[in-house]
C-alpha positions in Angstrom: 65.7 -19.9 -133.8 68.6 -17.8 -132.7 66.5 -14.6 -133.3 63.6 -16.0 -131.1 66.1 -16.9 -128.4 67.6 -13.4 -128.4 64.1 -11.8 -128.1 63.2 -14.1 -125.2 66.5 -13.4 -123.4 65.9 -9.6 -123.8 62.4 -9.9 -122.3 63.7 -12.0 -119.4 66.4 -9.4 -118.7 63.9 -6.6 -118.9 61.6 -8.4 -116.5 64.5 -9.0 -114.1 65.5 -5.4 -114.3 61.9 -4.3 -113.5 61.7 -6.7 -110.7 65.0 -5.4 -109.2 63.7 -1.8 -109.6 60.4 -2.7 -107.8 62.3 -4.5 -105.1 64.6 -1.6 -104.5 61.7 0.8 -104.4 59.9 -1.4 -101.9 62.9 -1.6 -99.7 63.3 2.2 -99.8 59.6 2.7 -98.9 59.9 0.2 -96.0 63.0 2.0 -94.6 61.3 5.4 -94.9 58.2 4.1 -93.1 60.4 2.6 -90.3 62.3 5.9 -89.9 59.0 7.9 -89.6 57.7 5.4 -87.1 60.9 5.7 -85.0 60.7 9.4 -84.9 57.1 9.3 -84.0 57.8 7.0 -81.0 60.6 9.4 -79.9 58.3 12.3 -80.0 55.6 10.5 -78.0 58.1 9.3 -75.3 59.5 12.8 -74.9 56.3 14.7 -75.3 55.8 15.3 -71.6 59.3 16.9 -71.2 59.0 19.1 -74.2 55.3 20.1 -73.7 55.0 23.9 -73.5 53.4 25.3 -70.4 50.5 27.7 -70.9 51.4 31.3 -70.3 49.8 32.9 -67.3 48.1 36.3 -67.3 49.5 38.9 -64.8 46.5 38.5 -62.5 46.9 34.7 -62.5 50.6 35.1 -61.6 49.7 37.3 -58.7 47.1 34.8 -57.5 49.6 32.0 -57.8 52.2 33.9 -55.8 49.6 34.7 -53.1 48.5 31.1 -52.8 52.1 30.0 -52.5 52.8 32.6 -49.8 49.8 31.3 -47.9 50.9 27.7 -48.1 54.4 28.7 -46.9 52.9 30.4 -43.9 51.1 27.1 -43.1 47.6 28.5 -43.8 44.9 26.7 -45.8 45.2 28.7 -48.9 42.1 27.2 -50.6 39.9 28.0 -47.6 41.2 31.6 -47.4 40.7 32.1 -51.1 37.1 30.7 -50.8 36.4 33.0 -47.9 37.8 35.9 -49.8 35.5 35.2 -52.8 32.5 34.6 -50.6 33.1 37.9 -48.6 33.5 39.9 -51.8 30.1 38.6 -53.0 28.5 39.2 -49.6 30.1 42.4 -48.4 32.5 41.4 -45.6 33.5 38.4 -43.4 33.5 38.2 -39.6 36.3 36.0 -38.6 35.7 36.3 -34.8 33.4 38.1 -32.5 32.1 38.2 -29.0 30.5 40.2 -26.2 32.3 41.2 -23.0 32.9 43.9 -20.4 35.6 45.9 -22.2 38.2 46.3 -24.9 41.9 46.6 -24.1 44.7 46.9 -26.7 42.1 46.2 -29.3 41.2 42.9 -27.7 37.9 41.9 -26.1 38.1 41.4 -22.3 35.6 39.9 -19.8 34.1 37.7 -22.6 30.8 36.1 -21.4 27.2 35.7 -22.3 25.6 36.6 -18.9 26.1 40.1 -17.4 24.9 41.5 -14.1 22.8 44.6 -14.4 25.4 46.5 -12.4 27.9 46.3 -15.2 28.3 49.7 -16.8 28.6 48.6 -20.5 28.4 45.6 -22.7 30.8 45.5 -25.6 30.3 43.8 -29.0 33.7 43.1 -30.7 34.1 42.0 -34.3 37.2 41.1 -36.4 36.4 41.9 -40.0 38.1 40.6 -43.2 37.8 41.5 -46.8 35.3 44.3 -46.4 34.0 45.4 -49.8 31.1 47.6 -48.5 31.0 51.2 -49.8 33.3 53.3 -47.6 33.8 50.2 -45.4 30.6 50.8 -43.5 29.2 48.1 -41.3 26.5 48.2 -38.6 26.1 46.8 -35.0 22.5 46.4 -34.2 21.4 46.0 -30.6 18.1 44.2 -29.9 16.4 44.0 -26.5 13.6 41.4 -26.3 13.4 41.3 -30.1 13.1 45.0 -30.6 15.8 47.2 -32.1 17.3 49.5 -29.4 20.1 51.1 -31.3 22.1 50.9 -34.5 25.8 51.9 -34.5 27.5 52.7 -37.8 31.2 51.6 -37.9 34.0 51.7 -40.4 36.1 48.7 -41.4 39.2 48.4 -43.5 39.2 46.5 -46.8 41.7 43.7 -45.6 41.6 43.3 -41.8 40.0 45.4 -39.2 38.9 45.2 -35.5 35.9 47.3 -34.5 33.5 47.4 -31.6 30.5 49.2 -30.1 29.0 49.2 -26.7 25.7 49.5 -24.9 25.1 51.1 -21.6 23.4 48.8 -19.1 21.1 49.6 -16.2 18.5 47.8 -14.0 16.0 48.4 -16.8 18.0 46.3 -19.2 17.4 43.0 -17.5 16.5 40.3 -20.0 17.5 38.8 -23.3 19.6 40.7 -25.8 20.9 40.1 -29.3 23.5 42.1 -31.2 24.0 41.6 -35.0 26.7 42.7 -37.5 25.0 43.7 -40.8 25.7 45.6 -44.0 23.8 48.6 -45.2 21.2 46.4 -46.7 20.4 44.6 -43.5 22.2 41.3 -44.4 23.3 39.6 -41.2 26.9 38.3 -41.1 27.2 37.6 -37.3 25.1 37.7 -34.2 25.6 37.1 -30.5 23.0 36.5 -27.8 23.5 37.5 -24.2 21.5 38.0 -21.1 21.5 40.7 -18.5 20.5 39.5 -15.0 19.5 41.5 -11.9 22.1 41.7 -9.2 25.8 42.2 -8.7 
């Protein structure tokens, strides 16, 4: 009986020891999982702060600086950039234009759309931006009653340029006129209609 009792006691102690081992192992696994979860939460909460910014290429840095400069000057940078891209595709951009009786200090004077036949000349004035035409060439085309009377070839800078042409007027020029700004392929970027009337 004593021998059986000893065997049973040894088995019980062995089972208790195994149970304590499993329990200790389970506690360690639980603590390890809790630690991993805590670190994961910290990384998620601080991810926005430690997130690396993408590196910009040199041309992107220049575009960013240019856009920032335009915003500081109070100009709508997005519109200017869009105009720039459109003009590069098209050839150039006419930002303002008009017809008048003269040009002084590179500014149009006597702006109107009706001219007496006694005026000596009519001027067509254009302000050009972002000209990408070969050699910066643009054309002013003067039409009288729908027929091309003359074509004037002009040069414009690649960033900003003011240029103009003129047409001599006489009594024979009474009627409707149109003047157009085009590239070398005939694409029209601006036009102005005006009338010459008989009299003073």
